[in-house]
N, C-alpha and C positions, 0 to 999 in steps of 0.2 A: 504493499499499500504506499502511495506517495505521501511524503510528509509535507504538511502545508507550511508555508511561511506566513507569518502574521504581520499585518500592517493596519494602521488606522484606515488608510485610503489607498485604493488602487485606482490608477488613472489609465483608462484604455485609450491610447492615442498619444503620439509624440510629436504632433505637429506644433505650430506656435501656440495654439490655445492649450494644449495638453502640457507643454513644457512650462507655459506661464503658470498653470494650475499647480504643477508640481513644485515650482519654485515658491509660490504664494503660501500653499498649505505647509510646505516644508519649513518655510521661514516663520510660520506661526506655531511651529513646535510639533506638528503632527508627523507620524512616520508614514511615508509615502513610497509606493512602487508605481513607476510609470513605464509602460510597455507600448512598443510600436513595432510592427513587422518589418518596417523599412528603416535603415539607418539614414539620419539626415544628411543631405549634401550641404556642405558648409563653405563651399568655394564658389565664387561668382560664375566662373566659366567652365566649371565642371559639368559633365553630362548629367542631366537630371536635376540640375539646380533650379530652385523656384525663383523666377525673375519678376514676379510680382512684388509689390511693396505693400507695406501696411502703414496707414496713418494713424498714429495713436492720438486720439482727441484728448482734450484736457482731463476729463474725468478718469481716464485710464492710467495717467501718470502716477496718481497716488497709489494704485494697486502694484504698478511695476516698482515704485520705491519700496513698498513694503516687502516685496519679494526679492529685494537686493538685485534687481535687474537694471534699474534706470541708470545707476552709476556706470555700468558697462556700455550702456546704449548711448548716452547723452552725447558723447564726442562724435558719433557717427550719424546723428540725427539731423535732418533738414527741416528747420521750422516752416510751419504753414501760417503765414500771417494774413494772406488774403485768399478767398475763394472767389474765383472769377467765373461767371457764367456767361457764355457767348452763344447767341442764337445766330446761326449761319444758314437759316432755312429758306433763303431766297432762291432765285433762279441760278445764281452762280455761287460757289463757296467763298463768301467773304462776310465778315461780321456785319450784322446790321443792328443788333442790340448787344451791348457789353455792360454787365452789371457787376460791381465789386462788393463783396461782403467782407468787410474788414474786422478782424478780431478785436481791434482797438475800440470798436463801438460798444463791446460788452465786456471787455476783459483787458488786463494789462499783460496777459500772456497770448501766445499764437493760439489759433484754433487747435493745433496739434503739431506732431513731429512725424516726419516720414522716414522709414527705414526699409531697406531691401529684405525680403523674407529670408534669403539665404544667410545673411549676416545675422539676423535675429536668432536663427537656429544655432549658428556658431556660438554667439554670446550666451544664449540660454543653456546650451549643453555645458559650456564652461562653468557656468554659475552652479548648475546641478552637481557638477563634479567636485565642488568645494563643500557639499552638504552631507554629513554622515548619516542623516535620517532619511535620505532620498536614495532609493535603488532604481537607477535608470537602466532598463533592459531594452536597447535598441537592437532590432532584428529578431524580436520575440513577439508573437501575436497572442491575443486572447482566443480561446477555441470554444469555451463553454462557460455558462453562468448558471449557478444554482443558488438560490437564496432561501433563507429562513428569516423569521422576524428579528433575530438578533445578529445575523452575519450573512455575508456573501461568500461563496466559494467559486473562484474562478480558475479554471484550468488553462495553462499556457502552452504554447506550441513546443517548448523544450521539455514538456512532460511534467513540469513542476506544478504545484497548486498553491494559490494564494487565498488566505482567509482575510477578509477586510470588513470593517464596519460600514464603510461607504465605497461604492464603486462610482466613479465619475466617468461617464461615456463622452469622451472627446475624440471619438474615432470616426468622424467625418459623416458625410451625407448618407452613406451606405452602412451606417454604424452597426457592427456585429452585436454589440451589447443591447442596442435598442431593439434589434430584431429578436435577440434572446429573450427579452422581456415582453415580446408581443405588443409593442407600442406601434401603432400605425403612423403613417405621414401622409400629408396632403401635398402634392407636387404639381407645379405649374411649369410647363416647357414653353419657351419663347421662340424657339427656332433660331436662337442666336448663339454666336460664339464670341468670346473675347480673345483678342491677341494681346499678349503682355510681353513687353521688352523694354530695353533701355535705349535712349537716344542722347546725342549731342546736338547742340545748335548754337549758332554764333550770337544770338541775342539772349542775355541773361534772364533767368526766369524771376529773379528778385523775390524769391520765397513766395510766389503766387502759384496757387494750384488752379489750373485753367481747364474748365469743362466745356467742350464745344459741341453744340447740338445741331444737327442738320437732319439726317434720317438714319435708320438702321440701328441706332443706339449712341450713347455719348462717346466722345473721343476725349480722353482726360490725360493732361500732362501734369505730373505731380513732381515737385522739386526733389532733386537728389544733389548730394555734394558734387562738386566738379570731377569730371572723369578724364584723365590724361590731359589735364590743363584746360578743359573746355566746359562750358556750362552743360549740365546734364539733367534730364528728367526721366522718370519712369512714365512709360505710356501704356494706357489701357484703351484698346480700340475695339468697341462692340459693333458687330454687324450681324446681319442675317447669315445663317450658316454657310450657304453656298458662296456668298461674297467673301466671308472670312477665310474660308478654305482657299479660295483663289489667291487672296492676299498672302496667306501663309506660304503658298508654293511658289510665289512670284520671285523672280530674280531681284537681287538687291537693288540695282539702280532703278528698276521700274517701281519697286516697292517704296523706295525713298522718295521718288516722284509723287507716288500716290498719296503717301502719308503727309508730305509737305503741303500738297493741295488741300487734303482734308483738314489740315491744321490751319487753313487760311493764311499760311505763311506768317503767322504771328510771331514766330521765333527765328525767322529766316529758313533756309534749307535744313531739313532734318536729316541726320546721319544715324544709321543703325549702329548702335554700340554694344550689341549683344546678340545672341541668337533670339529667334522668335519662339514664343510658346503659345499654345491655344487651348482654351478652356471652355467647356459647355456652360451656358447660362441658364439657371433654373431659379424658381423660388420653391422653398420647401418648409413646412412646419410640422412638428410632431403634435399628435392629438393631445398629449400631456408631457410634462417635463420630468416625470419621475416614474419608477416602478419600485418594487420592494427592494431596499437597500441600494437603490440606483438613481443617480441624478443625470439628466441629459444636459450637456452644455455645447455651445458653439454649433458646428454644422450637424451634429447629431440631433440638435433641438430645432435649428432654424438655418436656412440658407437664403441669401438674398443676392440679387445682381450687384456688381461692384459699383455702387453709386453712392456718393457722399460719405465714404469711408465708414459705413455703418457695420459691415460684416464683423470684423474682429472686435470692434468696440461693443457690439451687442453681446459678443462672447464674454468679453471682460465684465460686462454688466452682470451676466449669469454668475461669474465667478465671485464678484464682489458681494452678492447677496448670499451665496453659499459660504463663503468664507466668514462673513459676519455672523451667520447663524451658527456655524461651527464654533467660532471663538466664544460666542455668547454662552454656549452650553456644550462643552466638549464631551460631557458624559452622555449626551443624547445624539451624538454624531450618527447620522445616517438612519435615525429611527423615523417611523411613519409621520409623526408630527412635524419634525424638521423638514421632511421632503414635501409634505403638503403645503407648509408655510412657503417654501422655496417656489413651488409651482404657483401659489396665489400671488406672490409678489412679483413674479416675472411674466406669466402667461399672458395677460391682457396687454401689457406693453409690448411684448414680442409680437403678438398678433397684429397690433396696430402698425408697428414699424414694418413688418413684412408687407402688409397691405399698402402702406404709403410708399414703399420703394417700388412695389409692383406698379402703382399708378405712375410714378415718375419714369420708370423704364418704359412702359407703354407710350407715354408722351413723348419720349425721346426717339421711339422707333417710327413715328408717323411719317408717311411717304407723301400723302396728298398735300398740295400747296395750301389748301383752306385750313387744314389742321395744323400745318406748320406755322401759318400766320396766327391762329388761335393761340398756339403755344407761345409764340412771341409776345402776343398782347397779354397773356397771363403772367409772364415774366415781368413785363413792365408794370403791370398792375400791383403784383405783390411787392415789387421793390420800392414802388412810389409811397407805399404806406409805411412809415417809420415803425410804429408799433408792430405791425405784421412782420416787417423785415427782422426786427430784433427777436421776436418770438421764434421765427424760423431758424435764426442762428442758434439760439438757445436749445431748440428741439434737436437741431443737428448735432450739437455737442452732447445731447443726451442729459441735459441738465434741467429739463422740463418734461 
């Protein structure tokens, strides 16, 4: 019979959300095991590296501080002072409405800080390596879940078994732990894909995140530190599936011409500064955020299109609530009352944000001229009302 290892918490999933959770709960004094079937790729240009970026919004910084992560990340982060929305939905790809949302209108700090995902993994793994109460098992998967009222038992792919008071499912949109608990999800498919890569450009970004709307989906440039002496941005380009596939397979000179045109040449000619990656776009939400001795977080709980830096920041909102509940009453970690409270505190907000981002994405996809004109008028109207503009910025930060 396999001997079980005992931990307060087992985290299924070693992506950015899972690694953050391991650091946060470990820093709070809990014993943690974090497992993931894939070792993380922690170099920018290595095969399989995640070239997407994450913008940590203001509320996330406190959690990263508590987890001992921010001190490692601060020097690599590009601040996001201004969120610029550009409507280029006219007959030709040129800006017809440009609106700036400046963090100084609501705060003395930037909206957030942008970091490459591959670098986040590198620094998070290094932080966990310093922690004696965290067992990081990369290259190991969860294979089964058995729960009782007082504990969970999880079998791992290396043949070992872990007993834990709480299992945190941070194992993605196809979460094995969610499936094992029999929790259903509602999924919306848009027929879109997102291209993610890095670019350099002659005109500096000046810490402005620029989201350009035309059709097919948003085209978003997010500031990065200079790369090889040139201003650099992370670019997420959402398009309908066939168009995205064509762009992904296009030769580099043609692709650079296409993306410069789609950018309305706001930063001058764009130069590809990494390989291209491509990702399917869906919305997804779990019917509930918990099972017996199990909490769903991050993409196991909710998936949204990459608009407004909401995805991982919603995930960190999950962890904030879970961590506060765990610290408030360590003796009841993972019990029914704790998990029901977590669900009640998060479920309605998650549902509203998933729906709101769904609506924004549908608006960004519109093809017909009349609907594109209506989108532009809506942007103008929202921006022109100062109280509405302020509320939108606060909601975007997750502080309302």
